[in-house]
C-alpha positions as CSV (number, residue, x, y, z in Angstrom):
1,X,17.4,-12.7,69.3
2,X,19.3,-12.5,72.5
3,X,16.1,-11.1,74.0
4,X,13.9,-13.7,72.3
5,X,16.0,-16.3,74.1
6,X,15.7,-14.5,77.4
7,X,12.3,-14.5,77.1
8,X,11.8,-18.3,76.2
9,X,14.1,-19.3,78.5
10,X,11.9,-17.0,81.3
11,X,8.9,-18.7,80.1
12,X,10.3,-22.1,80.6
13,X,11.0,-21.8,83.9
14,X,7.6,-20.4,84.6
15,X,5.6,-22.9,82.9
16,X,7.6,-25.4,84.2
17,X,8.2,-24.4,88.2
18,X,6.2,-26.7,90.4
19,X,3.4,-24.5,91.8
20,X,2.3,-27.3,94.6
21,X,6.3,-27.7,96.1
22,X,6.1,-23.8,96.2
23,X,3.0,-23.5,98.3
24,X,3.9,-26.6,100.1
25,X,7.0,-24.8,101.6
26,X,5.6,-21.1,101.8
27,X,3.5,-19.6,104.5
28,X,-0.1,-17.6,103.8
29,X,2.0,-14.6,103.4
30,X,3.1,-16.0,100.2
31,X,0.1,-17.8,98.9
32,X,-0.9,-14.4,96.9
33,X,2.4,-14.6,94.8
34,X,1.6,-18.3,94.1
35,X,-1.7,-17.1,93.2
36,X,-0.5,-14.6,91.1
37,X,2.1,-17.0,89.8
38,X,-0.6,-19.5,88.5
39,X,-2.4,-16.7,87.0
40,X,0.8,-15.6,85.1
41,X,1.5,-19.6,84.1
42,X,-2.3,-19.6,83.0
43,X,-1.9,-16.2,80.9
44,X,1.8,-16.9,79.4
45,X,0.2,-20.5,78.1
46,X,-2.9,-18.8,76.7
47,X,-0.6,-16.3,75.0
48,X,1.7,-18.8,73.8
49,X,-1.3,-21.1,72.1
50,X,-2.9,-17.6,70.4
51,X,0.7,-16.8,69.4
52,X,1.2,-20.3,67.8
53,X,-2.3,-20.0,66.0
54,X,-1.2,-16.8,64.5
55,X,2.3,-17.8,63.8
56,X,0.7,-20.8,62.0
57,X,-2.0,-18.6,60.2
58,X,0.8,-16.2,58.8
59,X,3.1,-19.4,57.8
60,X,0.0,-20.8,55.8
61,X,-0.6,-17.1,54.4
62,X,3.2,-17.3,53.3
63,X,2.9,-20.6,51.7
64,X,-0.2,-19.4,49.9
65,X,1.6,-16.6,48.9
66,X,4.6,-18.5,47.6
67,X,2.3,-21.4,45.8
68,X,0.7,-18.3,44.1
69,X,4.1,-16.6,43.1
70,X,5.3,-20.1,41.6
71,X,2.1,-20.6,39.7
72,X,2.5,-17.1,38.0
73,X,6.2,-17.4,37.4
74,X,4.9,-20.6,35.8
75,X,2.4,-19.2,33.8
76,X,5.0,-16.6,32.7
77,X,7.6,-19.1,31.6
78,X,4.9,-21.0,29.6
79,X,3.8,-17.6,27.8
80,X,7.5,-16.7,27.3
81,X,8.1,-20.1,25.9
82,X,4.6,-20.0,23.7
83,X,6.4,-16.6,22.3
84,X,9.8,-17.9,21.8
85,X,8.1,-20.7,19.5
86,X,6.6,-18.5,17.3
87,X,8.9,-15.8,17.2
88,X,11.7,-17.0,14.5
89,X,14.8,-15.2,13.9
90,X,15.5,-13.7,10.4
91,X,17.3,-11.4,8.5
92,X,17.3,-9.2,5.3
93,X,20.2,-9.1,3.5
94,X,21.8,-5.5,2.8
95,X,24.8,-6.7,0.7
96,X,29.0,-6.9,1.1
97,X,30.5,-4.1,2.8
98,X,34.2,-3.3,3.2
99,X,36.3,-3.8,6.7
100,X,39.3,-2.3,8.2
101,X,40.9,-2.6,11.1
102,X,38.8,0.4,12.1
103,X,35.8,-2.0,12.2
104,X,32.5,-1.5,10.7
105,X,30.5,-3.5,13.2
106,X,32.4,-3.7,16.5
107,X,31.6,-6.6,18.4
108,X,33.4,-9.6,17.7
109,X,31.6,-13.2,18.1
110,X,33.9,-16.4,16.2
111,X,32.0,-19.8,16.2
112,X,33.8,-22.7,14.5
113,X,30.9,-24.0,12.4
114,X,29.6,-20.5,11.5
115,X,26.0,-20.2,10.9
116,X,24.1,-16.9,10.0
117,X,21.6,-18.0,12.8
118,X,24.3,-18.3,15.0
119,X,25.6,-14.9,14.3
120,X,21.8,-13.4,14.2
121,X,21.3,-14.8,17.4
122,X,24.7,-13.7,18.9
123,X,24.2,-10.2,17.6
124,X,20.8,-9.7,19.0
125,X,21.1,-11.1,22.4
126,X,23.8,-8.3,22.9
127,X,21.4,-6.0,21.6
128,X,22.4,-5.1,18.2
129,X,20.3,-4.2,15.3
130,X,22.9,-5.3,12.2
131,X,25.2,-8.8,12.2
132,X,28.2,-9.2,9.5
133,X,29.9,-12.5,9.0
134,X,33.4,-12.1,7.2
135,X,35.7,-14.7,6.0
136,X,33.5,-17.6,6.5
137,X,33.4,-17.5,10.5
138,X,33.8,-14.2,11.9
139,X,30.5,-13.1,13.3
140,X,30.6,-9.0,13.9
141,X,27.6,-7.1,15.2
142,X,26.6,-3.4,15.5
143,X,24.3,-0.6,15.3
144,X,25.0,0.8,12.2
145,X,27.4,-0.5,9.0
146,X,28.7,0.8,5.9
147,X,31.1,3.3,7.2
148,X,34.1,1.9,4.5
149,X,31.6,1.6,1.8
150,X,29.7,-1.1,-0.1
151,X,31.5,-3.3,-2.7
152,X,29.5,-5.3,-5.3
153,X,28.4,-8.6,-3.6
154,X,30.4,-10.8,-6.2
155,X,33.5,-9.7,-3.9
156,X,32.2,-11.5,-0.6
157,X,32.7,-14.8,-2.1
158,X,33.9,-17.1,1.1
159,X,31.2,-19.9,2.5
160,X,30.0,-20.3,5.6
161,X,32.1,-23.1,7.8
162,X,28.9,-24.4,9.1
163,X,26.7,-23.5,5.9
164,X,28.4,-24.3,2.8
165,X,25.7,-23.2,0.8
166,X,26.0,-19.6,2.1
167,X,28.3,-16.7,1.2
168,X,29.9,-15.5,4.5
169,X,31.9,-12.6,3.4
170,X,35.4,-12.3,2.6
171,X,38.7,-10.9,3.6
172,X,37.8,-8.0,5.2
173,X,34.5,-7.8,3.7
174,X,31.3,-8.5,5.5
175,X,27.7,-9.7,4.6
176,X,25.3,-7.3,6.5
177,X,22.3,-8.2,7.8
178,X,19.5,-6.6,9.3
179,X,18.1,-9.0,12.3
180,X,14.4,-9.1,11.9
181,X,11.5,-11.6,13.4
182,X,8.7,-13.5,11.9
183,X,6.2,-13.5,14.4
184,X,2.5,-15.0,14.4
185,X,1.0,-14.8,11.0
186,X,4.4,-14.2,9.0
187,X,4.2,-10.4,10.5
188,X,7.9,-9.1,10.4
189,X,9.1,-7.7,13.8
190,X,12.4,-5.4,13.1
191,X,14.1,-3.8,16.5
192,X,14.7,-0.3,15.9
193,X,17.3,1.7,17.2
194,X,15.7,4.5,19.9
């Protein structure tokens, strides 16, 4: 950067030097130097003009590349939006399972107005395959379930805070769901563990 500034300053001095004043003040011995200085000035101007054209071409190329990238990103975003609109989160109900302080599902989410969809989305976004709703408002996520055993479904009786028609577990009991998606043509998409 410092060298670049020095070259620009030198070019400015060379380009703004009044050659006619130099020639008037010099004798014949220095006329060769003045002639050379004129040639250098012409050469520098030509280089600058050519350089500017090349820089302009580079800038235009970069602008075109940026436009292409933005267009492709827009296409990707549009396809992603369409894919998300055609993939609806759903679940398979697996039943009512016991829980203890040694949690069956390790990740906890809490929603004041718990709905099944909120719990499924929250668990899916964290990368989990199973969701469990407990005591009407607690969402638990994991990649395995059932280490404390299954109980009769009638033991899960508390309604969801955000969906009073849906049962959402009980005290120390989870309603467990396997997270699935329904894609185009009602095709089920299930996330599997690696």
